[in-house]
C-alpha atoms as an extended CHARMM CRD file, in Angstrom:
* protein
*
        55  EXT
         1         1  MET       CA              6.8480000000        5.7880000000       21.0920000000  PROA      1               0.0000000000
         2         2  GLU       CA              5.2300000000        2.5580000000       20.0000000000  PROA      2               0.0000000000
         3         3  ARG       CA              1.9050000000        4.2810000000       19.6420000000  PROA      3               0.0000000000
         4         4  ILE       CA              3.4100000000        6.8800000000       17.3090000000  PROA      4               0.0000000000
         5         5  HSD       CA              4.9840000000        4.0830000000       15.2320000000  PROA      5               0.0000000000
         6         6  ARG       CA              1.6180000000        2.2900000000       14.9830000000  PROA      6               0.0000000000
         7         7  ILE       CA             -0.2080000000        5.4410000000       14.0110000000  PROA      7               0.0000000000
         8         8  SER       CA              2.4540000000        6.2430000000       11.4460000000  PROA      8               0.0000000000
         9         9  LEU       CA              2.1150000000        2.8590000000        9.9020000000  PROA      9               0.0000000000
        10        10  PHE       CA             -1.6390000000        3.0440000000        9.8190000000  PROA      10              0.0000000000
        11        11  ALA       CA             -1.4430000000        6.4090000000        8.0370000000  PROA      11              0.0000000000
        12        12  LEU       CA              1.0810000000        5.0060000000        5.6370000000  PROA      12              0.0000000000
        13        13  TYR       CA             -1.2340000000        2.0630000000        4.9330000000  PROA      13              0.0000000000
        14        14  GLN       CA             -4.1760000000        4.3290000000        4.2790000000  PROA      14              0.0000000000
        15        15  ILE       CA             -2.0660000000        6.4700000000        1.8850000000  PROA      15              0.0000000000
        16        16  THR       CA             -0.8880000000        3.5280000000       -0.0710000000  PROA      16              0.0000000000
        17        17  LEU       CA             -4.4770000000        2.2170000000       -0.4130000000  PROA      17              0.0000000000
        18        18  LEU       CA             -5.4870000000        5.6450000000       -1.7120000000  PROA      18              0.0000000000
        19        19  CYS       CA             -2.6020000000        5.6810000000       -4.2230000000  PROA      19              0.0000000000
        20        20  GLY       CA             -3.4630000000        2.1490000000       -5.3080000000  PROA      20              0.0000000000
        21        21  ILE       CA             -7.0650000000        3.1890000000       -5.9830000000  PROA      21              0.0000000000
        22        22  VAL       CA             -5.9940000000        6.4010000000       -7.7980000000  PROA      22              0.0000000000
        23        23  LEU       CA             -3.3790000000        4.4830000000       -9.8600000000  PROA      23              0.0000000000
        24        24  LEU       CA             -5.7080000000        1.6030000000      -10.7640000000  PROA      24              0.0000000000
        25        25  PRO       CA             -6.6150000000        2.9550000000      -14.2800000000  PROA      25              0.0000000000
        26        26  LEU       CA             -2.9070000000        3.4920000000      -15.0510000000  PROA      26              0.0000000000
        27        27  ALA       CA             -2.1900000000        0.0050000000      -13.8670000000  PROA      27              0.0000000000
        28        28  LEU       CA             -4.8460000000       -1.4470000000      -16.0750000000  PROA      28              0.0000000000
        29        29  VAL       CA             -3.4620000000        0.4860000000      -19.0730000000  PROA      29              0.0000000000
        30        30  THR       CA              0.1170000000       -0.5750000000      -18.4630000000  PROA      30              0.0000000000
        31        31  LYS       CA             -0.9220000000       -4.1720000000      -17.9060000000  PROA      31              0.0000000000
        32        32  ARG       CA             -2.2760000000       -4.1870000000      -21.5320000000  PROA      32              0.0000000000
        33        33  PHE       CA              1.2390000000       -3.2780000000      -22.7330000000  PROA      33              0.0000000000
        34        34  GLY       CA              2.8690000000       -6.0240000000      -20.6410000000  PROA      34              0.0000000000
        35        35  PHE       CA              4.2190000000       -3.7320000000      -17.9530000000  PROA      35              0.0000000000
        36        36  ARG       CA              2.9630000000       -4.3060000000      -14.3340000000  PROA      36              0.0000000000
        37        37  LEU       CA              2.9870000000       -1.7220000000      -11.5100000000  PROA      37              0.0000000000
        38        38  PRO       CA              4.0650000000       -3.2490000000       -8.2290000000  PROA      38              0.0000000000
        39        39  ILE       CA              1.5200000000       -1.3520000000       -6.1200000000  PROA      39              0.0000000000
        40        40  ASP       CA             -0.0460000000       -4.5150000000       -4.7460000000  PROA      40              0.0000000000
        41        41  ARG       CA              3.1830000000       -5.6550000000       -3.2100000000  PROA      41              0.0000000000
        42        42  VAL       CA              3.7330000000       -2.3420000000       -1.4900000000  PROA      42              0.0000000000
        43        43  VAL       CA              0.2690000000       -2.3710000000       -0.0210000000  PROA      43              0.0000000000
        44        44  ILE       CA              0.5450000000       -5.9070000000        1.2110000000  PROA      44              0.0000000000
        45        45  GLU       CA              3.9770000000       -5.2510000000        2.7680000000  PROA      45              0.0000000000
        46        46  ILE       CA              2.7340000000       -2.1800000000        4.7010000000  PROA      46              0.0000000000
        47        47  LYS       CA             -0.3430000000       -4.0660000000        5.7680000000  PROA      47              0.0000000000
        48        48  GLU       CA              1.7500000000       -6.9520000000        7.2010000000  PROA      48              0.0000000000
        49        49  ARG       CA              4.0350000000       -4.3780000000        9.0430000000  PROA      49              0.0000000000
        50        50  TYR       CA              0.9330000000       -2.6620000000       10.4610000000  PROA      50              0.0000000000
        51        51  GLU       CA             -0.6050000000       -6.0820000000       11.5740000000  PROA      51              0.0000000000
        52        52  GLU       CA              2.6370000000       -6.9890000000       13.3420000000  PROA      52              0.0000000000
        53        53  THR       CA              2.4830000000       -3.8180000000       15.4400000000  PROA      53              0.0000000000
        54        54  THR       CA             -1.1190000000       -4.3680000000       16.3800000000  PROA      54              0.0000000000
        55        55  ALA       CA             -0.7440000000       -7.9980000000       17.2680000000  PROA      55              0.0000000000
């Protein structure tokens, strides 16, 4: 069960990285207008969760 959890977190981490890369142009445009997309916080949080399971 732990292995499935770790694999799921890894897949989720990879998907959020991909979404962050894809949404980067949108994030740059919204930043010009004073609005910030919190994608970095989501990626960092999932990365920390994944590292907790592998440690």
